[in-house]
C-alpha positions as CSV (number, residue, x, y, z in Angstrom):
1,M,6.6,11.5,-12.2
2,S,6.2,9.9,-8.9
3,Q,4.3,6.7,-8.1
4,V,0.7,7.2,-7.0
5,C,-0.7,3.7,-6.1
6,I,0.7,0.7,-4.4
7,Y,0.5,-2.9,-5.4
8,P,0.5,-6.1,-3.2
9,K,4.1,-6.9,-3.9
10,E,5.2,-3.4,-2.8
11,A,2.8,-3.4,0.3
12,A,4.5,-6.8,1.2
13,A,8.0,-5.5,0.9
14,V,7.3,-2.2,2.8
15,T,5.6,-4.1,5.7
16,G,8.1,-7.0,5.7
17,N,5.4,-9.7,5.0
18,G,4.7,-11.9,2.1
19,Y,2.7,-11.3,-1.0
20,Q,-0.6,-12.9,0.3
21,A,-0.3,-10.7,3.3
22,G,0.2,-7.6,1.1
23,K,-3.0,-8.5,-0.9
24,R,-5.1,-8.9,2.4
25,L,-3.7,-5.6,3.7
26,L,-4.7,-3.7,0.6
27,Q,-8.1,-5.4,0.5
28,R,-8.7,-4.3,4.2
29,I,-7.9,-0.8,3.1
30,R,-10.4,-1.0,0.2
31,V,-13.1,-2.3,2.6
32,Q,-12.5,0.4,5.2
33,L,-12.6,3.1,2.4
34,G,-15.7,1.6,0.7
35,K,-13.8,1.0,-2.6
36,P,-14.6,-1.8,-5.1
37,A,-12.6,-5.1,-4.8
38,R,-10.2,-4.3,-7.7
39,A,-9.8,-0.5,-7.1
40,L,-6.3,0.9,-6.7
41,V,-5.0,2.0,-3.3
42,S,-3.0,5.2,-3.3
43,I,0.3,5.6,-1.3
44,Q,-1.4,8.3,0.8
45,E,-4.3,6.0,1.6
46,F,-1.8,3.1,2.5
47,C,0.1,5.4,4.8
48,A,-3.0,6.8,6.4
49,Y,-4.2,3.2,7.2
50,T,-0.8,1.8,8.4
51,H,0.3,5.0,10.2
52,L,3.7,4.9,8.3
53,P,5.4,8.1,7.2
54,E,4.7,8.8,3.6
55,Q,8.1,9.9,2.8
56,E,9.7,6.8,4.1
57,V,7.3,4.6,2.1
58,R,8.0,6.5,-1.0
59,A,11.8,6.2,-0.4
60,A,11.4,2.5,0.2
61,L,9.3,2.1,-3.0
62,S,12.0,4.1,-5.0
63,R,14.8,1.9,-3.8
64,G,13.0,-1.0,-5.5
């Protein structure tokens, strides 16, 4: 089964930023989508916000 949501550490790794920047990015995505503060962000939502190709993000996440 493939991963569905993205966490701050992974968002930071994909974007090349630090952990705190990954947290802020996911929070901005939640605000834009009208989600509660601790709601999960899907990889699809992350890719739509950052305009990154979903296949490349999934490949980067699977590499660890």
